[in-house]
Backbone bond lengths (Angstrom), bond angles and torsions (degrees), N, CA, C in turn:
res aa  C-N    CA-C-N  psi(-1)  N-CA   C-N-CA  omega(-1)  CA-C   N-CA-C  phi
1 M - - - 1.451 - - 1.529 108.83 -
2 N 1.313 115.22 139.72 1.454 121.67 179.18 1.530 109.95 -87.12
3 T 1.327 116.05 87.64 1.461 119.17 -177.65 1.525 111.90 -70.84
4 E 1.341 117.87 -22.90 1.468 120.33 178.43 1.528 110.77 -60.96
5 K 1.331 115.69 -39.87 1.465 120.36 178.72 1.527 110.05 -61.69
6 Y 1.325 116.60 -46.41 1.462 120.30 -179.22 1.522 111.64 -70.03
7 E 1.313 116.71 -35.23 1.466 118.90 177.41 1.529 109.66 -61.57
8 Q 1.324 117.64 -41.75 1.465 120.89 178.82 1.525 110.83 -64.67
9 I 1.324 116.66 -43.47 1.473 120.88 177.64 1.525 109.89 -59.38
10 L 1.325 116.67 -45.66 1.465 121.50 -178.94 1.530 111.38 -65.28
11 R 1.318 117.25 -42.16 1.470 120.44 -179.87 1.532 111.12 -67.70
12 D 1.332 117.20 -37.77 1.466 120.36 176.51 1.526 110.31 -62.67
13 R 1.323 116.10 -45.29 1.471 120.39 179.49 1.525 110.48 -64.59
14 Q 1.314 116.48 -38.90 1.459 121.90 178.62 1.537 110.02 -59.92
15 R 1.333 117.02 -46.63 1.462 120.83 178.27 1.532 111.14 -61.88
16 E 1.325 115.92 -42.12 1.461 121.14 178.78 1.531 110.97 -60.69
17 L 1.319 116.05 -44.42 1.466 120.24 179.69 1.524 112.05 -66.82
18 F 1.344 117.08 -40.61 1.459 119.76 177.60 1.524 110.21 -59.44
19 A 1.332 117.30 -44.42 1.463 121.47 179.51 1.534 110.40 -63.48
20 R 1.327 116.72 -43.69 1.465 120.61 179.98 1.529 111.23 -63.60
21 L 1.333 116.39 -44.28 1.470 119.82 -179.72 1.529 111.19 -65.54
22 H 1.323 116.67 -36.45 1.466 120.32 176.98 1.529 109.76 -62.41
23 K 1.325 116.61 -43.47 1.464 120.95 178.94 1.528 110.82 -65.53
24 I 1.323 117.20 -42.14 1.471 121.00 178.02 1.525 109.71 -59.43
25 N 1.323 116.95 -47.60 1.467 120.54 -179.34 1.526 111.13 -62.63
26 A 1.323 116.91 -39.16 1.464 120.67 178.53 1.525 110.46 -66.45
27 D 1.331 117.52 -41.15 1.465 120.85 179.21 1.528 111.44 -64.37
28 I 1.307 116.62 -40.99 1.467 120.36 -179.96 1.525 110.83 -67.43
29 A 1.329 117.01 -33.76 1.462 121.69 -177.11 1.528 113.37 -76.57
30 T 1.325 118.08 -13.22 1.470 119.68 -179.41 1.517 110.28 -68.39
31 G 1.311 114.98 153.16 1.460 121.37 -177.35 1.518 112.81 -66.92
32 R 1.315 114.92 162.30 1.464 122.64 -179.44 1.524 110.43 -89.28
33 N 1.302 114.74 150.82 1.451 123.08 174.74 1.530 108.72 -72.87
34 A 1.320 116.87 148.35 1.466 120.71 -179.89 1.528 112.27 -72.31
35 D 1.318 117.91 -23.58 1.464 123.03 -179.41 1.527 109.51 -72.83
36 S 1.340 117.23 126.25 1.466 120.60 -175.83 1.527 112.77 -64.85
37 E 1.341 117.80 -34.57 1.469 119.74 176.86 1.527 110.37 -65.86
38 E 1.316 115.50 -41.22 1.463 120.04 177.46 1.529 110.47 -64.71
39 Q 1.316 117.06 -37.21 1.463 120.67 179.13 1.522 110.78 -62.47
40 A 1.335 116.31 -39.85 1.468 119.82 178.95 1.525 110.16 -64.32
41 T 1.311 116.47 -43.15 1.473 120.32 178.41 1.515 109.99 -64.11
42 E 1.328 116.93 -42.99 1.464 120.58 179.81 1.535 110.93 -63.47
43 A 1.333 116.59 -38.00 1.470 120.08 178.31 1.525 110.38 -64.03
44 E 1.332 117.12 -41.75 1.471 120.39 176.92 1.529 110.53 -63.58
45 N 1.331 116.15 -41.78 1.458 119.95 178.52 1.524 111.13 -62.98
46 D 1.337 116.48 -38.96 1.465 120.50 178.35 1.523 111.33 -62.83
47 E 1.333 117.11 -36.72 1.467 120.44 177.83 1.526 110.44 -63.55
48 V 1.321 116.02 -42.15 1.467 120.28 178.09 1.525 109.76 -64.83
49 L 1.330 116.37 -43.89 1.464 120.14 178.82 1.521 111.33 -61.87
50 D 1.335 116.84 -39.67 1.472 120.54 177.32 1.531 110.91 -60.15
51 E 1.330 115.71 -44.76 1.469 119.95 179.31 1.525 111.20 -63.61
52 L 1.332 116.51 -43.21 1.467 119.86 177.59 1.525 110.55 -62.35
53 G 1.318 116.03 -38.45 1.463 120.31 177.81 1.515 111.88 -63.41
54 E 1.323 116.86 -42.17 1.470 120.80 178.91 1.524 111.00 -63.72
55 V 1.329 116.63 -42.78 1.467 120.62 177.90 1.527 109.84 -62.25
56 G 1.329 115.94 -42.43 1.466 120.27 178.76 1.514 112.21 -62.92
57 E 1.334 116.26 -41.28 1.470 120.30 178.70 1.531 110.97 -62.77
58 K 1.325 116.36 -41.75 1.474 119.80 178.76 1.523 110.56 -63.67
59 E 1.327 116.39 -42.20 1.462 119.15 179.08 1.526 110.71 -65.19
60 L 1.334 117.76 -38.82 1.468 120.56 176.85 1.524 111.49 -60.51
61 K 1.322 116.68 -41.11 1.467 119.75 177.81 1.530 110.71 -63.34
62 A 1.322 116.76 -40.18 1.459 120.75 178.47 1.523 110.55 -66.00
63 I 1.320 116.95 -38.80 1.466 121.34 177.71 1.520 109.97 -65.39
64 D 1.336 116.95 -44.94 1.469 120.39 177.88 1.528 111.01 -57.97
65 A 1.330 116.26 -41.79 1.466 120.30 178.95 1.526 110.61 -65.00
66 A 1.330 117.06 -39.62 1.466 120.31 178.89 1.527 110.89 -66.49
67 L 1.330 117.15 -40.91 1.466 120.31 177.24 1.529 110.49 -63.88
68 D 1.318 116.55 -35.78 1.467 121.10 176.32 1.540 110.05 -64.74
69 R 1.346 116.28 -40.27 1.470 119.44 177.80 1.529 111.01 -64.93
70 I 1.326 116.92 -35.50 1.470 119.65 176.38 1.522 109.23 -62.08
71 T 1.333 116.40 -46.78 1.466 121.60 179.67 1.531 111.30 -59.64
72 K 1.326 116.32 -39.95 1.463 121.42 -178.27 1.532 113.09 -80.89
73 G 1.337 116.58 -10.81 1.454 120.11 -179.51 1.515 114.15 82.56
74 T 1.328 117.37 16.02 1.466 120.30 -179.38 1.525 112.84 -108.53
75 Y 1.327 116.92 4.48 1.466 120.46 -179.45 1.526 109.19 -62.84
76 G 1.318 115.27 137.28 1.462 120.73 178.90 1.511 113.68 88.33
77 T 1.330 116.26 2.21 1.460 121.72 176.94 1.524 107.65 -111.93
78 C 1.310 116.48 130.18 1.462 121.40 -178.81 1.528 109.99 -60.81
79 A 1.325 115.77 129.00 1.466 121.52 -179.60 1.522 112.10 -70.62
80 K 1.334 117.15 -16.00 1.467 120.41 -177.88 1.531 111.73 -96.85
81 C 1.330 116.63 -54.64 1.471 119.06 -173.83 1.528 113.94 -102.85
82 G 1.337 117.35 -13.25 1.456 120.71 178.19 1.522 114.55 83.07
83 E 1.321 117.16 0.66 1.467 120.80 178.27 1.531 109.48 -82.54
84 P 1.332 117.09 159.15 1.468 119.49 177.86 1.529 111.47 -64.75
85 I 1.324 115.08 144.11 1.465 121.56 173.34 1.523 105.98 -87.15
86 S 1.326 116.51 133.45 1.468 119.77 -175.74 1.524 111.77 -63.60
87 E 1.333 114.64 149.66 1.465 120.97 176.76 1.526 110.38 -58.59
88 A 1.338 116.34 -37.59 1.462 120.04 -179.47 1.533 110.36 -62.64
89 R 1.332 116.79 -41.76 1.471 119.92 179.23 1.518 110.31 -66.64
90 L 1.324 117.67 -43.65 1.463 120.50 179.90 1.526 111.33 -66.99
91 A 1.323 116.96 -31.94 1.467 119.48 176.45 1.525 110.12 -66.32
92 A 1.321 116.71 -36.71 1.466 121.10 -179.97 1.526 111.84 -79.11
93 V 1.337 116.51 -42.03 1.464 122.41 -177.71 1.532 107.41 -134.53
94 P 1.338 117.13 84.18 1.466 119.34 -173.31 1.518 115.36 -62.88
95 Y 1.322 117.92 -15.52 1.468 120.63 178.70 1.530 112.11 -100.83
96 A 1.323 117.18 12.39 1.472 121.36 -177.88 1.536 110.50 -61.03
97 P 1.346 117.11 126.29 1.461 119.75 177.53 1.529 112.87 -91.66
98 L 1.349 116.20 -12.71 1.453 121.10 -174.93 1.523 110.42 -124.07
99 C 1.337 115.52 149.39 1.468 120.20 172.40 1.528 108.20 -68.56
100 Q 1.315 115.88 167.36 1.462 120.16 -177.15 1.539 111.11 -60.25
101 E 1.320 115.91 -41.34 1.468 119.55 -177.70 1.526 111.29 -62.66
102 C 1.332 117.42 -46.55 1.464 120.00 179.88 1.531 111.50 -69.92
103 A 1.320 116.89 -34.86 1.472 120.49 -179.87 1.517 112.06 -65.80
104 T 1.323 116.63 -33.66 1.462 119.63 -179.55 1.520 112.29 -93.31
105 G 1.327 116.31 -4.96 1.460 120.28 176.65 1.523 113.81 75.18
106 L 1.309 117.33 23.06 1.474 120.65 -179.92 1.506 111.87 -78.33
């Protein structure tokens, strides 16, 4: 398996997520509008941004774990059953720790 290809994909995604999270944090930190209707809309937007930030943080943790598996030489091996994770699954979810069968509980 060409782990260099996946490492590059993971690092690119990691950079993208860092940039997105930085923007989310900057948007949340901006001041509120004096208009109460605008404040309500901004509060709703902040909730969405918070959720996006949480999803991004979880994905970053998964990416970090995948990069650690590359370093350890276990990338592409299912953490549950020890079988290889298919190229198709890794292409779709490059940080996947489990093969499709173990991930779906079959």
